[in-house]
All heavy atoms as TSV, in Angstrom:
chain	resi	resn	atom	element	x	y	z
A	1	MET	N	N	92.985	97.543	112.193
A	1	MET	CA	C	94.137	97.247	111.361
A	1	MET	C	C	93.855	95.927	110.655
A	1	MET	O	O	93.542	94.942	111.291
A	1	MET	CB	C	95.374	97.141	112.249
A	1	MET	CG	C	96.642	96.903	111.477
A	1	MET	SD	S	98.133	96.735	112.478
A	1	MET	CE	C	98.151	98.227	113.391
A	2	ASP	N	N	93.979	95.925	109.342
A	2	ASP	CA	C	93.684	94.695	108.620
A	2	ASP	C	C	94.852	93.703	108.717
A	2	ASP	O	O	95.928	94.030	109.230
A	2	ASP	CB	C	93.299	94.979	107.168
A	2	ASP	CG	C	94.444	95.545	106.344
A	2	ASP	OD1	O	95.579	95.616	106.830
A	2	ASP	OD2	O	94.188	95.902	105.186
A	3	LYS	N	N	94.604	92.515	108.261
A	3	LYS	CA	C	95.562	91.426	108.407
A	3	LYS	C	C	96.903	91.728	107.726
A	3	LYS	O	O	97.957	91.453	108.294
A	3	LYS	CB	C	94.959	90.152	107.819
A	3	LYS	CG	C	95.834	88.942	107.946
A	3	LYS	CD	C	95.184	87.721	107.348
A	3	LYS	CE	C	96.121	86.542	107.388
A	3	LYS	NZ	N	95.588	85.390	106.720
A	4	ILE	N	N	96.865	92.316	106.542
A	4	ILE	CA	C	98.102	92.584	105.806
A	4	ILE	C	C	98.962	93.601	106.546
A	4	ILE	O	O	100.168	93.417	106.693
A	4	ILE	CB	C	97.788	93.056	104.374
A	4	ILE	CG1	C	97.173	91.898	103.591
A	4	ILE	CG2	C	99.032	93.583	103.682
A	4	ILE	CD1	C	96.674	92.264	102.215
A	5	ARG	N	N	98.347	94.669	107.032
A	5	ARG	CA	C	99.120	95.685	107.760
A	5	ARG	C	C	99.659	95.132	109.075
A	5	ARG	O	O	100.763	95.470	109.497
A	5	ARG	CB	C	98.264	96.918	107.994
A	5	ARG	CG	C	98.082	97.712	106.732
A	5	ARG	CD	C	97.470	99.069	106.998
A	5	ARG	NE	N	97.425	99.840	105.779
A	5	ARG	CZ	C	96.456	99.772	104.875
A	5	ARG	NH1	N	95.440	98.958	105.062
A	5	ARG	NH2	N	96.501	100.507	103.790
A	6	LYS	N	N	98.891	94.273	109.727
A	6	LYS	CA	C	99.347	93.661	110.972
A	6	LYS	C	C	100.555	92.763	110.709
A	6	LYS	O	O	101.532	92.785	111.460
A	6	LYS	CB	C	98.210	92.854	111.596
A	6	LYS	CG	C	98.478	92.423	113.012
A	6	LYS	CD	C	97.289	91.709	113.610
A	6	LYS	CE	C	96.248	92.736	113.988
A	6	LYS	NZ	N	95.146	92.160	114.778
A	7	GLU	N	N	100.512	92.000	109.625
A	7	GLU	CA	C	101.642	91.145	109.274
A	7	GLU	C	C	102.857	91.981	108.883
A	7	GLU	O	O	103.989	91.651	109.250
A	7	GLU	CB	C	101.258	90.197	108.142
A	7	GLU	CG	C	100.304	89.115	108.583
A	7	GLU	CD	C	99.877	88.189	107.461
A	7	GLU	OE1	O	100.440	88.274	106.356
A	7	GLU	OE2	O	98.976	87.372	107.696
A	8	ALA	N	N	102.628	93.078	108.146
A	8	ALA	CA	C	103.732	93.961	107.765
A	8	ALA	C	C	104.383	94.567	108.998
A	8	ALA	O	O	105.609	94.688	109.071
A	8	ALA	CB	C	103.236	95.055	106.828
A	9	LEU	N	N	103.578	94.939	109.982
A	9	LEU	CA	C	104.116	95.494	111.210
A	9	LEU	C	C	104.925	94.454	111.981
A	9	LEU	O	O	105.994	94.761	112.526
A	9	LEU	CB	C	102.973	96.029	112.072
A	9	LEU	CG	C	103.365	96.945	113.211
A	9	LEU	CD1	C	104.155	98.140	112.719
A	9	LEU	CD2	C	102.123	97.420	113.937
A	10	GLN	N	N	104.464	93.212	111.995
A	10	GLN	CA	C	105.193	92.135	112.661
A	10	GLN	C	C	106.535	91.882	111.980
A	10	GLN	O	O	107.558	91.738	112.644
A	10	GLN	CB	C	104.354	90.848	112.680
A	10	GLN	CG	C	105.034	89.681	113.372
A	10	GLN	CD	C	105.274	89.924	114.846
A	10	GLN	OE1	O	104.508	90.602	115.513
A	10	GLN	NE2	N	106.358	89.384	115.360
A	11	VAL	N	N	106.544	91.838	110.653
A	11	VAL	CA	C	107.786	91.634	109.908
A	11	VAL	C	C	108.740	92.799	110.161
A	11	VAL	O	O	109.937	92.604	110.373
A	11	VAL	CB	C	107.502	91.469	108.393
A	11	VAL	CG1	C	108.783	91.523	107.581
A	11	VAL	CG2	C	106.771	90.166	108.140
A	12	THR	N	N	108.206	94.011	110.167
A	12	THR	CA	C	109.025	95.195	110.437
A	12	THR	C	C	109.669	95.094	111.808
A	12	THR	O	O	110.859	95.370	111.968
A	12	THR	CB	C	108.163	96.475	110.350
A	12	THR	OG1	O	107.621	96.563	109.039
A	12	THR	CG2	C	108.973	97.703	110.669
A	13	LYS	N	N	108.887	94.679	112.794
A	13	LYS	CA	C	109.409	94.527	114.152
A	13	LYS	C	C	110.559	93.526	114.188
A	13	LYS	O	O	111.600	93.780	114.792
A	13	LYS	CB	C	108.293	94.088	115.099
A	13	LYS	CG	C	108.741	93.912	116.522
A	13	LYS	CD	C	107.618	93.378	117.379
A	13	LYS	CE	C	108.110	92.113	118.015
A	13	LYS	NZ	N	107.132	91.361	118.751
A	14	GLU	N	N	110.396	92.405	113.518
A	14	GLU	CA	C	111.443	91.385	113.501
A	14	GLU	C	C	112.707	91.904	112.819
A	14	GLU	O	O	113.826	91.641	113.279
A	14	GLU	CB	C	110.931	90.130	112.814
A	14	GLU	CG	C	109.843	89.429	113.609
A	14	GLU	CD	C	109.205	88.273	112.865
A	14	GLU	OE1	O	109.756	87.813	111.854
A	14	GLU	OE2	O	108.135	87.818	113.311
A	15	ILE	N	N	112.553	92.641	111.734
A	15	ILE	CA	C	113.708	93.203	111.028
A	15	ILE	C	C	114.436	94.214	111.912
A	15	ILE	O	O	115.666	94.186	112.028
A	15	ILE	CB	C	113.268	93.855	109.698
A	15	ILE	CG1	C	112.818	92.782	108.709
A	15	ILE	CG2	C	114.397	94.700	109.106
A	15	ILE	CD1	C	112.149	93.329	107.466
A	16	VAL	N	N	113.672	95.087	112.555
A	16	VAL	CA	C	114.279	96.098	113.415
A	16	VAL	C	C	115.008	95.452	114.584
A	16	VAL	O	O	116.120	95.873	114.938
A	16	VAL	CB	C	113.221	97.112	113.899
A	16	VAL	CG1	C	113.770	98.020	114.980
A	16	VAL	CG2	C	112.712	97.938	112.732
A	17	VAL	N	N	114.435	94.426	115.176
A	17	VAL	CA	C	115.094	93.723	116.284
A	17	VAL	C	C	116.424	93.136	115.819
A	17	VAL	O	O	117.449	93.264	116.499
A	17	VAL	CB	C	114.176	92.629	116.877
A	17	VAL	CG1	C	114.944	91.691	117.784
A	17	VAL	CG2	C	113.022	93.264	117.619
A	18	LYS	N	N	116.438	92.534	114.641
A	18	LYS	CA	C	117.690	91.977	114.105
A	18	LYS	C	C	118.716	93.072	113.858
A	18	LYS	O	O	119.901	92.910	114.130
A	18	LYS	CB	C	117.447	91.196	112.809
A	18	LYS	CG	C	116.718	89.903	113.024
A	18	LYS	CD	C	117.557	88.959	113.866
A	18	LYS	CE	C	116.818	87.657	114.062
A	18	LYS	NZ	N	117.505	86.751	114.967
A	19	PHE	N	N	118.258	94.211	113.323
A	19	PHE	CA	C	119.175	95.327	113.088
A	19	PHE	C	C	119.757	95.847	114.399
A	19	PHE	O	O	120.928	96.200	114.468
A	19	PHE	CB	C	118.476	96.459	112.340
A	19	PHE	CG	C	118.341	96.238	110.858
A	19	PHE	CD1	C	117.557	97.083	110.104
A	19	PHE	CD2	C	118.988	95.202	110.196
A	19	PHE	CE1	C	117.415	96.917	108.733
A	19	PHE	CE2	C	118.858	95.010	108.836
A	19	PHE	CZ	C	118.076	95.867	108.101
A	20	ILE	N	N	118.940	95.903	115.444
A	20	ILE	CA	C	119.442	96.346	116.753
A	20	ILE	C	C	120.438	95.334	117.302
A	20	ILE	O	O	121.501	95.707	117.811
A	20	ILE	CB	C	118.281	96.581	117.738
A	20	ILE	CG1	C	117.477	97.808	117.299
A	20	ILE	CG2	C	118.799	96.774	119.162
A	20	ILE	CD1	C	116.204	98.024	118.085
A	21	GLU	N	N	120.115	94.042	117.190
A	21	GLU	CA	C	121.015	92.994	117.684
A	21	GLU	C	C	122.364	93.029	116.985
A	21	GLU	O	O	123.399	92.749	117.600
A	21	GLU	CB	C	120.375	91.615	117.498
A	21	GLU	CG	C	119.230	91.344	118.441
A	21	GLU	CD	C	118.517	90.033	118.138
A	21	GLU	OE1	O	118.787	89.416	117.078
A	21	GLU	OE2	O	117.680	89.626	118.958
A	22	THR	N	N	122.377	93.342	115.700
A	22	THR	CA	C	123.629	93.387	114.941
A	22	THR	C	C	124.265	94.777	114.969
A	22	THR	O	O	125.248	95.017	114.273
A	22	THR	CB	C	123.408	92.954	113.478
A	22	THR	OG1	O	122.458	93.832	112.869
A	22	THR	CG2	C	122.927	91.523	113.406
A	23	GLN	N	N	123.689	95.677	115.755
A	23	GLN	CA	C	124.180	97.037	115.949
A	23	GLN	C	C	124.221	97.848	114.654
A	23	GLN	O	O	125.063	98.718	114.470
A	23	GLN	CB	C	125.550	97.013	116.632
A	23	GLN	CG	C	125.478	96.379	117.996
A	23	GLN	CD	C	126.822	96.303	118.681
A	23	GLN	OE1	O	127.853	96.580	118.095
A	23	GLN	NE2	N	126.806	95.917	119.936
A	24	ARG	N	N	123.303	97.570	113.759
A	24	ARG	CA	C	123.164	98.362	112.534
A	24	ARG	C	C	122.243	99.558	112.770
A	24	ARG	O	O	122.293	100.528	112.040
A	24	ARG	CB	C	122.591	97.514	111.407
A	24	ARG	CG	C	123.382	96.289	111.107
A	24	ARG	CD	C	123.994	96.420	109.760
A	24	ARG	NE	N	124.749	95.210	109.473
A	24	ARG	CZ	C	125.905	95.235	108.869
A	24	ARG	NH1	N	126.429	96.361	108.482
A	24	ARG	NH2	N	126.540	94.119	108.635
A	25	VAL	N	N	121.385	99.444	113.795
A	25	VAL	CA	C	120.445	100.499	114.149
A	25	VAL	C	C	120.530	100.703	115.651
A	25	VAL	O	O	120.608	99.730	116.403
A	25	VAL	CB	C	119.001	100.098	113.759
A	25	VAL	CG1	C	117.991	101.084	114.298
A	25	VAL	CG2	C	118.867	99.966	112.266
A	26	SER	N	N	120.521	101.954	116.072
A	26	SER	CA	C	120.493	102.227	117.510
A	26	SER	C	C	119.054	102.514	117.924
A	26	SER	O	O	118.257	103.009	117.118
A	26	SER	CB	C	121.379	103.422	117.845
A	26	SER	OG	O	120.800	104.612	117.381
A	27	PRO	N	N	118.716	102.222	119.160
A	27	PRO	CA	C	117.361	102.513	119.628
A	27	PRO	C	C	116.994	103.990	119.484
A	27	PRO	O	O	115.830	104.327	119.322
A	27	PRO	CB	C	117.391	102.080	121.090
A	27	PRO	CG	C	118.427	101.004	121.133
A	27	PRO	CD	C	119.482	101.458	120.154
A	28	ALA	N	N	117.969	104.873	119.508
A	28	ALA	CA	C	117.702	106.304	119.383
A	28	ALA	C	C	117.181	106.674	117.993
A	28	ALA	O	O	116.492	107.679	117.830
A	28	ALA	CB	C	118.965	107.101	119.682
A	29	SER	N	N	117.490	105.868	116.986
A	29	SER	CA	C	117.083	106.204	115.618
A	29	SER	C	C	115.823	105.461	115.160
A	29	SER	O	O	115.486	105.495	113.976
A	29	SER	CB	C	118.234	105.912	114.650
A	29	SER	OG	O	118.510	104.536	114.614
A	30	LEU	N	N	115.123	104.807	116.075
A	30	LEU	CA	C	113.943	104.030	115.702
A	30	LEU	C	C	112.850	104.870	115.050
A	30	LEU	O	O	112.152	104.393	114.156
A	30	LEU	CB	C	113.362	103.308	116.921
A	30	LEU	CG	C	114.185	102.142	117.450
A	30	LEU	CD1	C	113.488	101.528	118.667
A	30	LEU	CD2	C	114.406	101.102	116.389
A	31	GLY	N	N	112.706	106.114	115.467
A	31	GLY	CA	C	111.682	106.982	114.900
A	31	GLY	C	C	111.861	107.214	113.414
A	31	GLY	O	O	110.895	107.432	112.682
A	32	GLU	N	N	113.076	107.159	112.934
A	32	GLU	CA	C	113.368	107.327	111.509
A	32	GLU	C	C	113.333	106.001	110.768
A	32	GLU	O	O	112.887	105.925	109.627
A	32	GLU	CB	C	114.751	107.946	111.326
A	32	GLU	CG	C	114.927	109.297	111.966
A	32	GLU	CD	C	116.385	109.731	111.985
A	32	GLU	OE1	O	117.215	109.073	111.321
A	32	GLU	OE2	O	116.683	110.712	112.665
A	33	VAL	N	N	113.812	104.952	111.425
A	33	VAL	CA	C	114.017	103.669	110.756
A	33	VAL	C	C	112.732	102.866	110.597
A	33	VAL	O	O	112.469	102.326	109.516
A	33	VAL	CB	C	115.080	102.843	111.527
A	33	VAL	CG1	C	115.229	101.459	110.960
A	33	VAL	CG2	C	116.410	103.576	111.514
A	34	VAL	N	N	111.928	102.780	111.640
A	34	VAL	CA	C	110.737	101.927	111.619
A	34	VAL	C	C	109.758	102.313	110.502
A	34	VAL	O	O	109.333	101.441	109.738
A	34	VAL	CB	C	110.044	101.885	113.000
A	34	VAL	CG1	C	108.712	101.170	112.918
A	34	VAL	CG2	C	110.945	101.211	114.017
A	35	PRO	N	N	109.401	103.591	110.353
A	35	PRO	CA	C	108.457	103.921	109.265
A	35	PRO	C	C	108.986	103.587	107.871
A	35	PRO	O	O	108.241	103.111	107.014
A	35	PRO	CB	C	108.244	105.436	109.412
A	35	PRO	CG	C	108.573	105.723	110.826
A	35	PRO	CD	C	109.655	104.758	111.197
A	36	SER	N	N	110.283	103.783	107.654
A	36	SER	CA	C	110.818	103.490	106.321
A	36	SER	C	C	110.859	101.986	106.057
A	36	SER	O	O	110.539	101.543	104.948
A	36	SER	CB	C	112.195	104.121	106.130
A	36	SER	OG	O	113.104	103.637	107.080
A	37	ILE	N	N	111.210	101.190	107.056
A	37	ILE	CA	C	111.208	99.735	106.880
A	37	ILE	C	C	109.779	99.238	106.681
A	37	ILE	O	O	109.515	98.418	105.800
A	37	ILE	CB	C	111.879	99.025	108.077
A	37	ILE	CG1	C	113.374	99.363	108.109
A	37	ILE	CG2	C	111.675	97.510	108.005
A	37	ILE	CD1	C	114.100	98.836	109.329
A	38	TYR	N	N	108.843	99.755	107.480
A	38	TYR	CA	C	107.432	99.370	107.348
A	38	TYR	C	C	106.917	99.661	105.943
A	38	TYR	O	O	106.239	98.847	105.329
A	38	TYR	CB	C	106.601	100.114	108.400
A	38	TYR	CG	C	105.116	99.861	108.305
A	38	TYR	CD1	C	104.561	98.691	108.814
A	38	TYR	CD2	C	104.271	100.793	107.724
A	38	TYR	CE1	C	103.188	98.461	108.739
A	38	TYR	CE2	C	102.905	100.571	107.639
A	38	TYR	CZ	C	102.379	99.407	108.153
A	38	TYR	OH	O	101.027	99.182	108.074
A	39	ARG	N	N	107.254	100.844	105.436
A	39	ARG	CA	C	106.803	101.242	104.100
A	39	ARG	C	C	107.332	100.267	103.041
A	39	ARG	O	O	106.597	99.840	102.155
A	39	ARG	CB	C	107.275	102.668	103.798
A	39	ARG	CG	C	106.535	103.338	102.688
A	39	ARG	CD	C	106.906	104.807	102.549
A	39	ARG	NE	N	106.877	105.536	103.824
A	39	ARG	CZ	C	107.965	106.002	104.465
A	39	ARG	NH1	N	109.147	105.854	103.970
A	39	ARG	NH2	N	107.844	106.638	105.611
A	40	VAL	N	N	108.612	99.895	103.142
A	40	VAL	CA	C	109.201	98.966	102.175
A	40	VAL	C	C	108.545	97.591	102.280
A	40	VAL	O	O	108.218	96.969	101.263
A	40	VAL	CB	C	110.733	98.862	102.381
A	40	VAL	CG1	C	111.326	97.726	101.579
A	40	VAL	CG2	C	111.403	100.181	102.023
A	41	VAL	N	N	108.321	97.111	103.501
A	41	VAL	CA	C	107.692	95.803	103.692
A	41	VAL	C	C	106.270	95.822	103.125
A	41	VAL	O	O	105.870	94.916	102.386
A	41	VAL	CB	C	107.680	95.409	105.188
A	41	VAL	CG1	C	106.803	94.187	105.433
A	41	VAL	CG2	C	109.089	95.151	105.683
A	42	LEU	N	N	105.508	96.867	103.424
A	42	LEU	CA	C	104.132	96.956	102.946
A	42	LEU	C	C	104.083	97.076	101.423
A	42	LEU	O	O	103.246	96.445	100.773
A	42	LEU	CB	C	103.415	98.129	103.605
A	42	LEU	CG	C	101.898	98.156	103.480
A	42	LEU	CD1	C	101.284	96.877	104.040
A	42	LEU	CD2	C	101.343	99.364	104.198
A	43	GLU	N	N	105.000	97.844	100.834
A	43	GLU	CA	C	105.058	97.947	99.373
A	43	GLU	C	C	105.395	96.599	98.749
A	43	GLU	O	O	104.851	96.238	97.703
A	43	GLU	CB	C	106.076	98.996	98.948
A	43	GLU	CG	C	105.617	100.414	99.187
A	43	GLU	CD	C	106.701	101.448	98.912
A	43	GLU	OE1	O	107.821	101.073	98.530
A	43	GLU	OE2	O	106.402	102.644	99.091
A	44	SER	N	N	106.300	95.861	99.376
A	44	SER	CA	C	106.664	94.535	98.864
A	44	SER	C	C	105.473	93.585	98.900
A	44	SER	O	O	105.223	92.845	97.948
A	44	SER	CB	C	107.810	93.939	99.681
A	44	SER	OG	O	108.959	94.733	99.573
A	45	ILE	N	N	104.733	93.618	99.998
A	45	ILE	CA	C	103.541	92.779	100.113
A	45	ILE	C	C	102.512	93.185	99.063
A	45	ILE	O	O	101.907	92.342	98.412
A	45	ILE	CB	C	102.941	92.866	101.530
A	45	ILE	CG1	C	103.876	92.213	102.541
A	45	ILE	CG2	C	101.565	92.215	101.582
A	45	ILE	CD1	C	103.484	92.444	103.985
A	46	ALA	N	N	102.317	94.497	98.890
A	46	ALA	CA	C	101.334	94.994	97.931
A	46	ALA	C	C	101.718	94.604	96.510
A	46	ALA	O	O	100.867	94.179	95.720
A	46	ALA	CB	C	101.205	96.507	98.046
A	47	THR	N	N	102.988	94.729	96.178
A	47	THR	CA	C	103.454	94.380	94.836
A	47	THR	C	C	103.294	92.889	94.582
A	47	THR	O	O	102.798	92.480	93.537
A	47	THR	CB	C	104.936	94.775	94.664
A	47	THR	OG1	O	105.059	96.172	94.909
A	47	THR	CG2	C	105.429	94.446	93.279
A	48	ASP	N	N	103.685	92.080	95.552
A	48	ASP	CA	C	103.566	90.632	95.400
A	48	ASP	C	C	102.100	90.221	95.350
A	48	ASP	O	O	101.713	89.365	94.564
A	48	ASP	CB	C	104.274	89.923	96.555
A	48	ASP	CG	C	104.388	88.433	96.323
A	48	ASP	OD1	O	104.766	88.037	95.205
A	48	ASP	OD2	O	104.094	87.672	97.250
A	49	GLY	N	N	101.259	90.854	96.172
A	49	GLY	CA	C	99.830	90.543	96.179
A	49	GLY	C	C	99.163	90.904	94.870
A	49	GLY	O	O	98.280	90.193	94.389
A	50	ALA	N	N	99.585	92.012	94.270
A	50	ALA	CA	C	99.016	92.422	92.986
A	50	ALA	C	C	99.341	91.392	91.907
A	50	ALA	O	O	98.526	91.119	91.035
A	50	ALA	CB	C	99.547	93.799	92.592
A	51	ARG	N	N	100.517	90.814	91.990
A	51	ARG	CA	C	100.881	89.771	91.030
A	51	ARG	C	C	100.049	88.513	91.233
A	51	ARG	O	O	99.788	87.781	90.291
A	51	ARG	CB	C	102.363	89.410	91.170
A	51	ARG	CG	C	103.246	90.356	90.409
A	51	ARG	CD	C	104.650	89.841	90.381
A	51	ARG	NE	N	105.416	90.775	91.194
A	51	ARG	CZ	C	106.351	90.449	92.046
A	51	ARG	NH1	N	106.689	89.208	92.227
A	51	ARG	NH2	N	106.986	91.361	92.732
A	52	ASP	N	N	99.621	88.273	92.470
A	52	ASP	CA	C	98.819	87.085	92.775
A	52	ASP	C	C	97.325	87.331	92.623
A	52	ASP	O	O	96.519	86.477	92.961
A	52	ASP	CB	C	99.094	86.612	94.208
A	52	ASP	CG	C	100.497	86.087	94.386
A	52	ASP	OD1	O	101.140	85.762	93.366
A	52	ASP	OD2	O	100.969	86.005	95.539
A	53	GLY	N	N	96.943	88.522	92.174
A	53	GLY	CA	C	95.536	88.831	91.976
A	53	GLY	C	C	94.814	89.292	93.221
A	53	GLY	O	O	93.592	89.330	93.257
A	54	GLN	N	N	95.549	89.655	94.265
A	54	GLN	CA	C	94.939	90.143	95.501
A	54	GLN	C	C	94.591	91.619	95.356
A	54	GLN	O	O	95.176	92.327	94.547
A	54	GLN	CB	C	95.918	89.966	96.673
A	54	GLN	CG	C	96.298	88.527	96.933
A	54	GLN	CD	C	95.124	87.712	97.395
A	54	GLN	OE1	O	94.304	88.171	98.169
A	54	GLN	NE2	N	95.026	86.483	96.920
A	55	PRO	N	N	93.654	92.120	96.152
A	55	PRO	CA	C	93.329	93.543	96.094
A	55	PRO	C	C	94.525	94.383	96.539
A	55	PRO	O	O	95.322	93.935	97.371
A	55	PRO	CB	C	92.161	93.692	97.074
A	55	PRO	CG	C	92.191	92.486	97.910
A	55	PRO	CD	C	92.864	91.402	97.122
A	56	PRO	N	N	94.676	95.596	95.991
A	56	PRO	CA	C	95.831	96.423	96.332
A	56	PRO	C	C	95.785	96.909	97.773
A	56	PRO	O	O	94.728	97.053	98.368
A	56	PRO	CB	C	95.719	97.601	95.357
A	56	PRO	CG	C	94.292	97.638	94.968
A	56	PRO	CD	C	93.791	96.224	95.033
A	57	VAL	N	N	96.969	97.173	98.311
A	57	VAL	CA	C	97.131	97.699	99.654
A	57	VAL	C	C	97.700	99.096	99.517
A	57	VAL	O	O	98.588	99.333	98.714
A	57	VAL	CB	C	98.111	96.820	100.472
A	57	VAL	CG1	C	98.363	97.425	101.836
A	57	VAL	CG2	C	97.599	95.419	100.597
A	58	ASN	N	N	97.187	100.049	100.298
A	58	ASN	CA	C	97.711	101.404	100.257
A	58	ASN	C	C	98.962	101.482	101.129
A	58	ASN	O	O	98.857	101.545	102.346
A	58	ASN	CB	C	96.660	102.400	100.757
A	58	ASN	CG	C	97.145	103.819	100.688
A	58	ASN	OD1	O	98.241	104.103	100.209
A	58	ASN	ND2	N	96.328	104.724	101.173
A	59	PRO	N	N	100.178	101.489	100.535
A	59	PRO	CA	C	101.400	101.502	101.335
A	59	PRO	C	C	101.737	102.863	101.899
A	59	PRO	O	O	102.726	103.010	102.580
A	59	PRO	CB	C	102.459	101.042	100.331
A	59	PRO	CG	C	101.934	101.445	99.013
A	59	PRO	CD	C	100.444	101.355	99.112
A	60	ALA	N	N	100.939	103.893	101.635
A	60	ALA	CA	C	101.240	105.241	102.108
A	60	ALA	C	C	101.020	105.399	103.609
A	60	ALA	O	O	101.467	106.350	104.192
A	60	ALA	CB	C	100.396	106.254	101.350
A	61	VAL	N	N	100.350	104.446	104.229
A	61	VAL	CA	C	100.061	104.536	105.655
A	61	VAL	C	C	101.278	104.053	106.436
A	61	VAL	O	O	101.815	102.986	106.174
A	61	VAL	CB	C	98.829	103.675	106.017
A	61	VAL	CG1	C	98.552	103.738	107.496
A	61	VAL	CG2	C	97.639	104.128	105.227
A	62	THR	N	N	101.730	104.838	107.406
A	62	THR	CA	C	102.868	104.461	108.223
A	62	THR	C	C	102.406	104.086	109.620
A	62	THR	O	O	101.322	104.505	110.041
A	62	THR	CB	C	103.898	105.604	108.305
A	62	THR	OG1	O	103.251	106.753	108.805
A	62	THR	CG2	C	104.503	105.889	106.952
A	63	PRO	N	N	103.195	103.324	110.357
A	63	PRO	CA	C	102.782	102.927	111.702
A	63	PRO	C	C	102.507	104.147	112.569
A	63	PRO	O	O	103.233	105.124	112.519
A	63	PRO	CB	C	103.982	102.156	112.240
A	63	PRO	CG	C	104.829	101.838	111.092
A	63	PRO	CD	C	104.513	102.813	110.014
A	64	GLY	N	N	101.452	104.067	113.332
A	64	GLY	CA	C	101.089	105.144	114.230
A	64	GLY	C	C	100.140	106.151	113.608
A	64	GLY	O	O	99.565	106.965	114.316
A	65	THR	N	N	99.964	106.113	112.278
A	65	THR	CA	C	99.069	107.068	111.631
A	65	THR	C	C	97.771	106.423	111.211
A	65	THR	O	O	96.876	107.102	110.753
A	65	THR	CB	C	99.728	107.706	110.401
A	65	THR	OG1	O	100.025	106.680	109.455
A	65	THR	CG2	C	100.969	108.465	110.771
A	66	GLU	N	N	97.667	105.118	111.332
A	66	GLU	CA	C	96.449	104.449	110.904
A	66	GLU	C	C	95.530	104.221	112.095
A	66	GLU	O	O	95.960	104.172	113.225
A	66	GLU	CB	C	96.776	103.129	110.217
A	66	GLU	CG	C	97.610	102.193	111.057
A	66	GLU	CD	C	98.140	101.039	110.262
A	66	GLU	OE1	O	98.472	101.191	109.106
A	66	GLU	OE2	O	98.225	99.957	110.867
A	67	ARG	N	N	94.275	104.093	111.824
A	67	ARG	CA	C	93.264	103.868	112.859
A	67	ARG	C	C	92.664	102.497	112.669
A	67	ARG	O	O	92.527	102.017	111.559
A	67	ARG	CB	C	92.150	104.904	112.759
A	67	ARG	CG	C	92.618	106.311	112.844
A	67	ARG	CD	C	92.761	106.669	114.272
A	67	ARG	NE	N	93.298	108.032	114.352
A	67	ARG	CZ	C	93.510	108.625	115.477
A	67	ARG	NH1	N	93.253	108.024	116.601
A	67	ARG	NH2	N	94.001	109.837	115.509
A	68	GLU	N	N	92.289	101.877	113.784
A	68	GLU	CA	C	91.641	100.561	113.683
A	68	GLU	C	C	90.201	100.723	113.330
A	68	GLU	O	O	89.544	101.626	113.628
A	68	GLU	CB	C	91.781	99.804	115.008
A	68	GLU	CG	C	93.193	99.341	115.212
A	68	GLU	CD	C	93.300	98.405	116.408
A	68	GLU	OE1	O	92.351	97.642	116.665
A	68	GLU	OE2	O	94.311	98.450	117.062
């Protein structure tokens, strides 16, 4: 897992924890919520990185489907 995807996963985890703490997300719905939040975070990083001249990131990969 490259550095960008690892950071995106960490940010996703923090967001999901906050959503659970504020009762916006239940633990039962994590299977639906985590991949969509991860995708948005990774797309945001990719878009911002492209503006900064960084190489593009493939946001189509969701947690659990990528290989190290």
